[in-house]
N, C-alpha and C positions, 0 to 999 in steps of 0.2 A: 224722919223721912216723910215727905208729903204723900198723902194717899192719891193714887191714880184714879181718875174717873173711869168707870167701866160701864159700857152699854153695848147692846147688840144692834146689828143692822136692822133686824126685824122691829126693834123699838123705834128706829128712825123712820121706817116705813109707816108705822102707826102715827107717829108725830106728824109726818107730812100729810097723811090722809085726813087727819082731824083738822089740820090747819087749812087744807084745801076745801074740805066738805063743810066745815063749820059746826059739826056735831059728831058725837061718838056713834050715833045711830047710822048716820049716812056713811061715816068712815067704815063701820062694820060691814055695811052692805057692799061697799067697794072692795074691801079686803076679803070678804067671804068668811068672816068670823062673827061671833056674837058680840053684842054691844057691851056686855059686862067685861069681856076680855079686853076690849079696847080701852074702856075706862080704867081698868086695873093696870094695864101696861103704861098708860099715860101717867098715872100716879106713881108707878114704880120708876119711870124714867125721870120724873121730876125729883124724886127722892135721891136717885143716883147722881143727878147733876147738881142737886141742891139749888134748883131754880124752879120758880113757878112759871110754867110755860103757857098756861091758858087761864083766862078769866071765865069761870063757870057762870053763865047767865041764863035767864029764863028762855031766851031764844037760841041758845047753843053755846059753843065754845069759841072764845075769841083769843087769838094769840096775844100774849103780853109783849111788852117792848123787848124783853130778853129773847123771847121766841122769834120775834121778827128779825133780830140780829143774827140768830142761828139758822134761819130758814134757808138763806141762799147757800150756805155751806152744806146743809143737809141735802139740798137739791144736787149739789156737785157730787156728794157721796152716792146719791141715787143714780146719777148718770154714770159714774165709774162702775158701780155694781152692775148696771144693765149692760155696759160695754163688756165687762168681764164675762157675764153670762153669755153674751153673743159670741165672744171669742171661744169660749168653752164649747158651745154648740157647733161652731164652725170647725174646730179641731176634731170633734167627734164625727162630724160628717166626712171629714177628709181622711179619717182612719178607715177607709174603705177603698175598694177598687182592686186592681190586679198588679202584681209584681211578677215580672218574668225573670227568673233566675237561672243562670246556666252554670254548670260545673261538671267536673269529670264524673264518669259513671260510678266509680268506687265511693266517692263522697256522697253522691246523690242517693245511692241505694242504701248504704250502711250507716251514714251519719246524718245527713240532712233530713231524710224522710222520717226517721223517728222524732227528730226535733220539731218537725212541722206540726205534729199532733198537739203539742203544748202551745205553739204559736197560734194555731187556729182556735184553741180554747180562749186565749187571751184576746184575740182580735177576729171575731167571727165574720166580720164584714170584709176582711182582706183575703183575697185569693192569691195563692202563690203557684205559678206555673213553672215547673222545674223542667229545664231542657238539659238532659243528661247526654253529654257528648264529649269526645276527646278533642273536637275542633274548637278553636277560640273564636267565638262569635264577636262581632264588632259592636261594642256598646256605644261608641261615639256615633255610629250610624243607625242606632236604634234596633239592632238585631236582638238585644236583650236589655233589661234594665240594670241588672246586677249580676255579679259572678263571684264564685269562690275559686281562686286559681293559685297555682304554684308559680312563683317567679324566682329566677336566680338573680340575687342582688336586689336593689331597690328599683321598682318599675317606674317608668317615666312616660307612659303612653299619654298623648295629649287628650284633653277633654274628659279625663277620668280621675276620680278621687279614690285613693287607696287607703285601706286600714290594715295594718299588719296584724295577723292573728297568732301565728306560731311558726316555729321552725318546722321544716319538712325533711328530716333526714331519711335516708334509704339504707337498706341492707339486702344481702342475698339470703334467700330462704329456701328450705326444702320441706318435705313432709316427713312425718315420723317413719312412715313405711319406707320412703326412699332412703332415709338415713340408716335404717336397719339393714337394707340390702346393699347400699353403695357407700355408706359413710357420709360424712359432711365435709365439704371443702372448707378450709380455713383461710385460704389466701386466693388471690386472683390467679396465680400460677396453677393452683390445684384445680381450678375450674376446667382446665384443658383436659382433665381426666374424667369429666362428668358429663351427664346429659344436661343440656341447657334449654330453657324455654326461650325461643326466639320471638322477635317482634317484627311487625310489618306495618306499612302505612305510616301515618303521622306518629304512631307510638315508637317506631324504630328510630325516629329523630330525637326522642326525649333523651336527655343526657345520660341517665342511668343505663338505658338499653344500649345506647351508642358506646358507652364506657365498657359494658359487658362484652359487646361484640369485638371491641379492640383488645380487651384484656385477655380474652380466651378465644383466640382465632382457631385453635385446634379442637375446641369442644364440639361434641356431637349435638346437633340441633334436630330433634325429632318432632317438635311441636312448635308451631308459630301462631301468635295471637295478635289481635289488633286493639285490645283494650286491657287496662290494668286488671279489671275484674276477671277477664278471661285468663290472664296470666296467673292470677291467684288461684282460680279453679284448677288450672293445669298443674300447678305446684302441689296443691292439696291432693290431687288425683295420683301423685307420684310420678308424673311424666318427666320430671327433671327439676333442676334448681333454677331460680330466677330472681330478679330484683323486685322489691316491693317497698313502698313507703312504710315507715314505722306504724302509721295509723292503721294499716291493714292488719298488722300482727296484733294490734290491740283489739281489733274487731274479730279477727280469726285466730284464736289462741292455739289452734292446731298447727299453725305455721311454726317451723323450727328455724331460728335464726342461725345462720352459718357465720357470717362476719359482716361488719359495717362497710358500706361503700364510702369513698372519700367524701369530704364535706363539699358539696356542690353549691353551698350558700343558697339553698332552696328554702323558701318560706311561703306559708299560706297567706294569701291576702284576700280581704273582702273588697271587691271592686264595684264602684258605683258610677253611673253616668253623671257627669258634673251637673247637667241640667236637671237631674232628679234628686240630688243629694238633700235638698231641703224640703222635699215633699213629705208630709207627716207619716204616711204609711211606710215610705222608704226608710225614714229615720227610725221608726219603731222596729222595723225588721233588722236594720243595721245594728241597733243596740241589742236586740234579742240574740242575734247570732254571735256578736262579740262577747257577750256575757257567758255564753256556753262553750265557746270554741277553744279557748286557750288550754285548759286542762285536758280536754279530750284529744286535741290534735298533737299535743306534746307528750302523749303517752309513750313510754319507752318499753319496748318488748324485752322479755328476759331471754337470755341465751338458752338455746335448746340443749 
């Protein structure tokens, strides 16, 4: 097997400096190292290449014919290295700025906020503004840059890029205290004999809550909420039974699962404005969230 010639880019820098300056002393001054180091590295490069690169004369170093043939290619390597360094510096500068992320309150409070501590350690120059709301802000119109949302089926919103994170199943839950006093409903029909947490506003239009209202028309509603987080708090306080995504039971282990809701084909998606998808800070956040989301969001609660 033929031996491969090995050399480092730093050796080529020294080779170019000596060829341009005409002496190891002048090259050392340009490079900010001592003359002995330059002379030693030139000798080592000649040994590695098995070529004499310079004629050592009284008035300095003169490139040999072999060195002259290599000089133009070495300059191309220098140009590529400088271009690479500029690109790295440019990328580093672009990993800064603000990302405006919107998501539902439950995810914002209990999932996203703990993750952001790690993200801020990795990218201290990127600021993430979290807009926690049950309303769907319009990313295409610039109301936010990114979102974590639940969709039924595959989303097709124009001007938006989607990345599926995990399934988003739902179930009916109660508290341990409620189960001890009233028992646990095991079917939709049995909900009619229980206290149910109702929903109002945009939350009432969400499929799990609309399904619950239709499935248990005779249930007693004593507490009405406008957010999933509030519904969870009402369930844990023993005010009644209500629907929650599985992720909430993984976060709040005191929730007692009564039974699964039908498969509504709900999935978590990371949503990004198409105009921002290639911005370095957005790509970094996109990859960070995706790497952490799947296992957490697909957590399956145990039956109470």
